[in-house]
mmCIF file of the C-alpha atoms, coordinates in Angstrom:
data_MODEL
# 
_entry.id   MODEL 
# 
loop_
_atom_site.group_PDB 
_atom_site.id 
_atom_site.type_symbol 
_atom_site.label_atom_id 
_atom_site.label_alt_id 
_atom_site.label_comp_id 
_atom_site.label_asym_id 
_atom_site.label_entity_id 
_atom_site.label_seq_id 
_atom_site.pdbx_PDB_ins_code 
_atom_site.Cartn_x 
_atom_site.Cartn_y 
_atom_site.Cartn_z 
_atom_site.occupancy 
_atom_site.B_iso_or_equiv 
_atom_site.pdbx_formal_charge 
_atom_site.auth_seq_id 
_atom_site.auth_comp_id 
_atom_site.auth_asym_id 
_atom_site.auth_atom_id 
_atom_site.pdbx_PDB_model_num 
ATOM 1   C CA . MET A 1 1   ? -0.088 -0.236 -0.046 1.00 0.00 ? 1   MET A CA 1 
ATOM 2   C CA . LYS A 1 2   ? 1.238  3.266  -1.352 1.00 0.00 ? 2   LYS A CA 1 
ATOM 3   C CA . HIS A 1 3   ? 0.748  6.181  1.344  1.00 0.00 ? 3   HIS A CA 1 
ATOM 4   C CA . GLU A 1 4   ? 2.580  9.979  1.787  1.00 0.00 ? 4   GLU A CA 1 
ATOM 5   C CA . ILE A 1 5   ? 1.822  12.083 5.032  1.00 0.00 ? 5   ILE A CA 1 
ATOM 6   C CA . GLU A 1 6   ? 3.889  15.415 5.608  1.00 0.00 ? 6   GLU A CA 1 
ATOM 7   C CA . ILE A 1 7   ? 4.057  17.518 8.523  1.00 0.00 ? 7   ILE A CA 1 
ATOM 8   C CA . THR A 1 8   ? 5.755  21.592 8.504  1.00 0.00 ? 8   THR A CA 1 
ATOM 9   C CA . LEU A 1 9   ? 6.891  23.053 11.357 1.00 0.00 ? 9   LEU A CA 1 
ATOM 10  C CA . SER A 1 10  ? 9.358  25.809 12.582 1.00 0.00 ? 10  SER A CA 1 
ATOM 11  C CA . ALA A 1 11  ? 12.642 24.358 12.928 1.00 0.00 ? 11  ALA A CA 1 
ATOM 12  C CA . VAL A 1 12  ? 13.388 24.702 16.718 1.00 0.00 ? 12  VAL A CA 1 
ATOM 13  C CA . LEU A 1 13  ? 14.326 22.617 19.546 1.00 0.00 ? 13  LEU A CA 1 
ATOM 14  C CA . GLY A 1 14  ? 10.883 22.946 20.874 1.00 0.00 ? 14  GLY A CA 1 
ATOM 15  C CA . ASN A 1 15  ? 9.246  20.896 17.816 1.00 0.00 ? 15  ASN A CA 1 
ATOM 16  C CA . LEU A 1 16  ? 11.657 17.794 18.348 1.00 0.00 ? 16  LEU A CA 1 
ATOM 17  C CA . GLU A 1 17  ? 9.178  15.987 19.913 1.00 0.00 ? 17  GLU A CA 1 
ATOM 18  C CA . THR A 1 18  ? 6.607  16.631 17.862 1.00 0.00 ? 18  THR A CA 1 
ATOM 19  C CA . PHE A 1 19  ? 8.408  15.205 14.816 1.00 0.00 ? 19  PHE A CA 1 
ATOM 20  C CA . LEU A 1 20  ? 9.956  12.705 16.320 1.00 0.00 ? 20  LEU A CA 1 
ATOM 21  C CA . SER A 1 21  ? 6.727  11.242 17.609 1.00 0.00 ? 21  SER A CA 1 
ATOM 22  C CA . PHE A 1 22  ? 5.393  11.582 14.013 1.00 0.00 ? 22  PHE A CA 1 
ATOM 23  C CA . ILE A 1 23  ? 7.648  9.866  12.492 1.00 0.00 ? 23  ILE A CA 1 
ATOM 24  C CA . VAL A 1 24  ? 7.167  7.146  15.067 1.00 0.00 ? 24  VAL A CA 1 
ATOM 25  C CA . THR A 1 25  ? 3.260  6.932  14.399 1.00 0.00 ? 25  THR A CA 1 
ATOM 26  C CA . GLN A 1 26  ? 3.888  6.688  10.723 1.00 0.00 ? 26  GLN A CA 1 
ATOM 27  C CA . ALA A 1 27  ? 6.945  4.064  11.386 1.00 0.00 ? 27  ALA A CA 1 
ATOM 28  C CA . GLN A 1 28  ? 4.186  2.404  13.315 1.00 0.00 ? 28  GLN A CA 1 
ATOM 29  C CA . LYS A 1 29  ? 1.471  2.262  10.950 1.00 0.00 ? 29  LYS A CA 1 
ATOM 30  C CA . ALA A 1 30  ? 3.884  0.947  8.285  1.00 0.00 ? 30  ALA A CA 1 
ATOM 31  C CA . LYS A 1 31  ? 4.338  -1.826 10.664 1.00 0.00 ? 31  LYS A CA 1 
ATOM 32  C CA . LEU A 1 32  ? 8.377  -1.621 11.081 1.00 0.00 ? 32  LEU A CA 1 
ATOM 33  C CA . SER A 1 33  ? 9.261  -3.798 13.355 1.00 0.00 ? 33  SER A CA 1 
ATOM 34  C CA . ARG A 1 34  ? 10.382 -2.022 16.878 1.00 0.00 ? 34  ARG A CA 1 
ATOM 35  C CA . GLU A 1 35  ? 13.953 -2.675 16.533 1.00 0.00 ? 35  GLU A CA 1 
ATOM 36  C CA . LYS A 1 36  ? 13.600 -0.354 13.189 1.00 0.00 ? 36  LYS A CA 1 
ATOM 37  C CA . ILE A 1 37  ? 11.434 2.614  14.708 1.00 0.00 ? 37  ILE A CA 1 
ATOM 38  C CA . ASN A 1 38  ? 14.125 2.695  17.468 1.00 0.00 ? 38  ASN A CA 1 
ATOM 39  C CA . LYS A 1 39  ? 16.666 2.895  14.670 1.00 0.00 ? 39  LYS A CA 1 
ATOM 40  C CA . LEU A 1 40  ? 15.418 5.525  12.770 1.00 0.00 ? 40  LEU A CA 1 
ATOM 41  C CA . GLU A 1 41  ? 13.866 7.687  15.842 1.00 0.00 ? 41  GLU A CA 1 
ATOM 42  C CA . LEU A 1 42  ? 17.554 8.107  16.450 1.00 0.00 ? 42  LEU A CA 1 
ATOM 43  C CA . ALA A 1 43  ? 18.783 8.556  13.259 1.00 0.00 ? 43  ALA A CA 1 
ATOM 44  C CA . ALA A 1 44  ? 16.042 11.389 12.971 1.00 0.00 ? 44  ALA A CA 1 
ATOM 45  C CA . GLU A 1 45  ? 16.463 13.104 16.570 1.00 0.00 ? 45  GLU A CA 1 
ATOM 46  C CA . GLU A 1 46  ? 20.436 13.338 15.200 1.00 0.00 ? 46  GLU A CA 1 
ATOM 47  C CA . ALA A 1 47  ? 19.812 14.456 11.654 1.00 0.00 ? 47  ALA A CA 1 
ATOM 48  C CA . LEU A 1 48  ? 16.789 17.120 13.076 1.00 0.00 ? 48  LEU A CA 1 
ATOM 49  C CA . VAL A 1 49  ? 19.064 18.374 15.992 1.00 0.00 ? 49  VAL A CA 1 
ATOM 50  C CA . ASN A 1 50  ? 22.055 19.257 13.331 1.00 0.00 ? 50  ASN A CA 1 
ATOM 51  C CA . ILE A 1 51  ? 19.187 21.064 11.041 1.00 0.00 ? 51  ILE A CA 1 
ATOM 52  C CA . ILE A 1 52  ? 18.042 22.787 14.101 1.00 0.00 ? 52  ILE A CA 1 
ATOM 53  C CA . LYS A 1 53  ? 21.424 23.857 15.085 1.00 0.00 ? 53  LYS A CA 1 
ATOM 54  C CA . HIS A 1 54  ? 23.466 24.547 12.106 1.00 0.00 ? 54  HIS A CA 1 
ATOM 55  C CA . ALA A 1 55  ? 21.099 24.718 9.120  1.00 0.00 ? 55  ALA A CA 1 
ATOM 56  C CA . TYR A 1 56  ? 19.845 28.495 9.508  1.00 0.00 ? 56  TYR A CA 1 
ATOM 57  C CA . PRO A 1 57  ? 22.404 31.025 10.306 1.00 0.00 ? 57  PRO A CA 1 
ATOM 58  C CA . SER A 1 58  ? 19.595 33.492 11.321 1.00 0.00 ? 58  SER A CA 1 
ATOM 59  C CA . ASN A 1 59  ? 16.939 32.517 14.104 1.00 0.00 ? 59  ASN A CA 1 
ATOM 60  C CA . LYS A 1 60  ? 14.062 33.895 11.637 1.00 0.00 ? 60  LYS A CA 1 
ATOM 61  C CA . LYS A 1 61  ? 10.940 32.861 12.645 1.00 0.00 ? 61  LYS A CA 1 
ATOM 62  C CA . ASP A 1 62  ? 9.783  31.541 9.482  1.00 0.00 ? 62  ASP A CA 1 
ATOM 63  C CA . ASN A 1 63  ? 12.781 28.825 9.045  1.00 0.00 ? 63  ASN A CA 1 
ATOM 64  C CA . TYR A 1 64  ? 10.756 25.464 9.102  1.00 0.00 ? 64  TYR A CA 1 
ATOM 65  C CA . ILE A 1 65  ? 11.533 21.494 8.518  1.00 0.00 ? 65  ILE A CA 1 
ATOM 66  C CA . LYS A 1 66  ? 9.307  19.424 6.295  1.00 0.00 ? 66  LYS A CA 1 
ATOM 67  C CA . ILE A 1 67  ? 9.107  15.554 7.423  1.00 0.00 ? 67  ILE A CA 1 
ATOM 68  C CA . LYS A 1 68  ? 7.113  13.665 4.783  1.00 0.00 ? 68  LYS A CA 1 
ATOM 69  C CA . CYS A 1 69  ? 6.717  9.886  4.860  1.00 0.00 ? 69  CYS A CA 1 
ATOM 70  C CA . LYS A 1 70  ? 6.602  7.425  2.090  1.00 0.00 ? 70  LYS A CA 1 
ATOM 71  C CA . ASP A 1 71  ? 5.220  3.718  3.175  1.00 0.00 ? 71  ASP A CA 1 
ATOM 72  C CA . ASN A 1 72  ? 5.707  1.735  0.509  1.00 0.00 ? 72  ASN A CA 1 
ATOM 73  C CA . ASN A 1 73  ? 7.955  -1.059 -0.484 1.00 0.00 ? 73  ASN A CA 1 
ATOM 74  C CA . SER A 1 74  ? 10.031 0.654  1.963  1.00 0.00 ? 74  SER A CA 1 
ATOM 75  C CA . PHE A 1 75  ? 9.316  3.246  4.860  1.00 0.00 ? 75  PHE A CA 1 
ATOM 76  C CA . VAL A 1 76  ? 11.093 6.504  3.328  1.00 0.00 ? 76  VAL A CA 1 
ATOM 77  C CA . LEU A 1 77  ? 11.431 9.505  5.988  1.00 0.00 ? 77  LEU A CA 1 
ATOM 78  C CA . GLU A 1 78  ? 11.922 12.951 3.769  1.00 0.00 ? 78  GLU A CA 1 
ATOM 79  C CA . ILE A 1 79  ? 13.673 15.432 5.832  1.00 0.00 ? 79  ILE A CA 1 
ATOM 80  C CA . ILE A 1 80  ? 13.580 18.797 4.204  1.00 0.00 ? 80  ILE A CA 1 
ATOM 81  C CA . ASP A 1 81  ? 14.806 22.173 5.221  1.00 0.00 ? 81  ASP A CA 1 
ATOM 82  C CA . GLU A 1 82  ? 15.370 25.604 3.313  1.00 0.00 ? 82  GLU A CA 1 
ATOM 83  C CA . GLY A 1 83  ? 18.833 26.350 5.487  1.00 0.00 ? 83  GLY A CA 1 
ATOM 84  C CA . ILE A 1 84  ? 22.653 26.555 4.244  1.00 0.00 ? 84  ILE A CA 1 
ATOM 85  C CA . PRO A 1 85  ? 23.326 23.497 1.591  1.00 0.00 ? 85  PRO A CA 1 
ATOM 86  C CA . PHE A 1 86  ? 24.770 20.917 3.532  1.00 0.00 ? 86  PHE A CA 1 
ATOM 87  C CA . ASN A 1 87  ? 25.397 17.390 2.209  1.00 0.00 ? 87  ASN A CA 1 
ATOM 88  C CA . PRO A 1 88  ? 25.968 14.902 4.888  1.00 0.00 ? 88  PRO A CA 1 
ATOM 89  C CA . LEU A 1 89  ? 27.233 11.868 2.803  1.00 0.00 ? 89  LEU A CA 1 
ATOM 90  C CA . ASN A 1 90  ? 30.102 14.299 1.747  1.00 0.00 ? 90  ASN A CA 1 
ATOM 91  C CA . ILE A 1 91  ? 31.566 14.487 5.315  1.00 0.00 ? 91  ILE A CA 1 
ATOM 92  C CA . ARG A 1 92  ? 34.515 11.785 5.981  1.00 0.00 ? 92  ARG A CA 1 
ATOM 93  C CA . GLU A 1 93  ? 33.992 9.535  8.690  1.00 0.00 ? 93  GLU A CA 1 
ATOM 94  C CA . PRO A 1 94  ? 35.534 10.141 11.706 1.00 0.00 ? 94  PRO A CA 1 
ATOM 95  C CA . ASN A 1 95  ? 38.632 8.229  13.134 1.00 0.00 ? 95  ASN A CA 1 
ATOM 96  C CA . LEU A 1 96  ? 37.421 6.867  15.973 1.00 0.00 ? 96  LEU A CA 1 
ATOM 97  C CA . ASN A 1 97  ? 40.619 5.619  16.773 1.00 0.00 ? 97  ASN A CA 1 
ATOM 98  C CA . PHE A 1 98  ? 42.102 8.964  18.716 1.00 0.00 ? 98  PHE A CA 1 
ATOM 99  C CA . ASP A 1 99  ? 41.024 9.142  22.470 1.00 0.00 ? 99  ASP A CA 1 
ATOM 100 C CA . ILE A 1 100 ? 37.670 11.058 22.877 1.00 0.00 ? 100 ILE A CA 1 
ATOM 101 C CA . GLU A 1 101 ? 39.792 14.773 24.268 1.00 0.00 ? 101 GLU A CA 1 
ATOM 102 C CA . THR A 1 102 ? 41.904 14.582 21.155 1.00 0.00 ? 102 THR A CA 1 
ATOM 103 C CA . ARG A 1 103 ? 39.789 13.802 18.719 1.00 0.00 ? 103 ARG A CA 1 
ATOM 104 C CA . PRO A 1 104 ? 38.431 16.483 15.957 1.00 0.00 ? 104 PRO A CA 1 
ATOM 105 C CA . ILE A 1 105 ? 34.835 17.395 16.652 1.00 0.00 ? 105 ILE A CA 1 
ATOM 106 C CA . GLY A 1 106 ? 32.406 16.356 14.404 1.00 0.00 ? 106 GLY A CA 1 
ATOM 107 C CA . GLY A 1 107 ? 31.175 13.763 12.185 1.00 0.00 ? 107 GLY A CA 1 
ATOM 108 C CA . VAL A 1 108 ? 30.345 11.157 14.845 1.00 0.00 ? 108 VAL A CA 1 
ATOM 109 C CA . GLY A 1 109 ? 26.204 12.397 14.221 1.00 0.00 ? 109 GLY A CA 1 
ATOM 110 C CA . ILE A 1 110 ? 26.202 11.584 10.692 1.00 0.00 ? 110 ILE A CA 1 
ATOM 111 C CA . LEU A 1 111 ? 28.134 8.099  11.166 1.00 0.00 ? 111 LEU A CA 1 
ATOM 112 C CA . LEU A 1 112 ? 25.531 7.319  13.413 1.00 0.00 ? 112 LEU A CA 1 
ATOM 113 C CA . ILE A 1 113 ? 23.022 8.017  11.022 1.00 0.00 ? 113 ILE A CA 1 
ATOM 114 C CA . LYS A 1 114 ? 24.381 5.954  8.488  1.00 0.00 ? 114 LYS A CA 1 
ATOM 115 C CA . LYS A 1 115 ? 24.522 2.866  10.822 1.00 0.00 ? 115 LYS A CA 1 
ATOM 116 C CA . MET A 1 116 ? 21.444 3.043  11.935 1.00 0.00 ? 116 MET A CA 1 
ATOM 117 C CA . VAL A 1 117 ? 19.381 3.158  8.851  1.00 0.00 ? 117 VAL A CA 1 
ATOM 118 C CA . ASP A 1 118 ? 19.300 0.808  5.672  1.00 0.00 ? 118 ASP A CA 1 
ATOM 119 C CA . PHE A 1 119 ? 20.017 3.432  3.181  1.00 0.00 ? 119 PHE A CA 1 
ATOM 120 C CA . VAL A 1 120 ? 21.008 7.585  3.451  1.00 0.00 ? 120 VAL A CA 1 
ATOM 121 C CA . GLU A 1 121 ? 20.436 9.611  0.664  1.00 0.00 ? 121 GLU A CA 1 
ATOM 122 C CA . TYR A 1 122 ? 21.120 13.052 0.122  1.00 0.00 ? 122 TYR A CA 1 
ATOM 123 C CA . LYS A 1 123 ? 20.342 16.033 -2.647 1.00 0.00 ? 123 LYS A CA 1 
ATOM 124 C CA . ARG A 1 124 ? 19.562 19.653 -3.247 1.00 0.00 ? 124 ARG A CA 1 
ATOM 125 C CA . GLN A 1 125 ? 16.392 20.428 -5.325 1.00 0.00 ? 125 GLN A CA 1 
ATOM 126 C CA . ASP A 1 126 ? 14.390 24.054 -5.361 1.00 0.00 ? 126 ASP A CA 1 
ATOM 127 C CA . ASN A 1 127 ? 16.787 25.586 -2.969 1.00 0.00 ? 127 ASN A CA 1 
ATOM 128 C CA . ASN A 1 128 ? 16.419 22.908 -0.019 1.00 0.00 ? 128 ASN A CA 1 
ATOM 129 C CA . ASN A 1 129 ? 18.196 20.073 1.269  1.00 0.00 ? 129 ASN A CA 1 
ATOM 130 C CA . LEU A 1 130 ? 16.685 16.790 0.950  1.00 0.00 ? 130 LEU A CA 1 
ATOM 131 C CA . LEU A 1 131 ? 17.833 14.045 3.504  1.00 0.00 ? 131 LEU A CA 1 
ATOM 132 C CA . ARG A 1 132 ? 16.069 10.430 2.831  1.00 0.00 ? 132 ARG A CA 1 
ATOM 133 C CA . LEU A 1 133 ? 16.562 8.004  5.616  1.00 0.00 ? 133 LEU A CA 1 
ATOM 134 C CA . ILE A 1 134 ? 15.166 4.663  4.155  1.00 0.00 ? 134 ILE A CA 1 
ATOM 135 C CA . MET A 1 135 ? 14.344 1.461  6.034  1.00 0.00 ? 135 MET A CA 1 
ATOM 136 C CA . GLN A 1 136 ? 13.774 -1.682 4.351  1.00 0.00 ? 136 GLN A CA 1 
ATOM 137 C CA . LYS A 1 137 ? 10.391 -3.758 5.436  1.00 0.00 ? 137 LYS A CA 1 
ATOM 138 C CA . SER A 1 138 ? 11.388 -6.704 7.758  1.00 0.00 ? 138 SER A CA 1 
ATOM 139 C CA . HIS A 1 139 ? 9.500  -9.724 5.909  1.00 0.00 ? 139 HIS A CA 1 
# 
């Protein structure tokens, strides 16, 4: 069954729980396993917090994030923002062999996102960042 639903809210930390609740509800409706839902929620939270903190250099009130959930053969979560162009897939994976105090900052959250979901895609479209987090349905 093909299904698509979306929500658009201001890009503020106060909306994080609403975004995550929406995502979890849609993933449950798509009948993803509890394990996949937990991983998707963790990846989505990391992506959303990064967008909220870094995508918009000024705190204008019209900054937004749109979430689209598509349920077909896979569950596709699209996170769309008008922020600064940023392709997380171009970031080098951090070297985790360094001691935590000496390791350069950055990249660990993107690595986490890649490890939590089955596929990650990014494209810049219509002056928007479009990040897709894709989960295969369990059979």
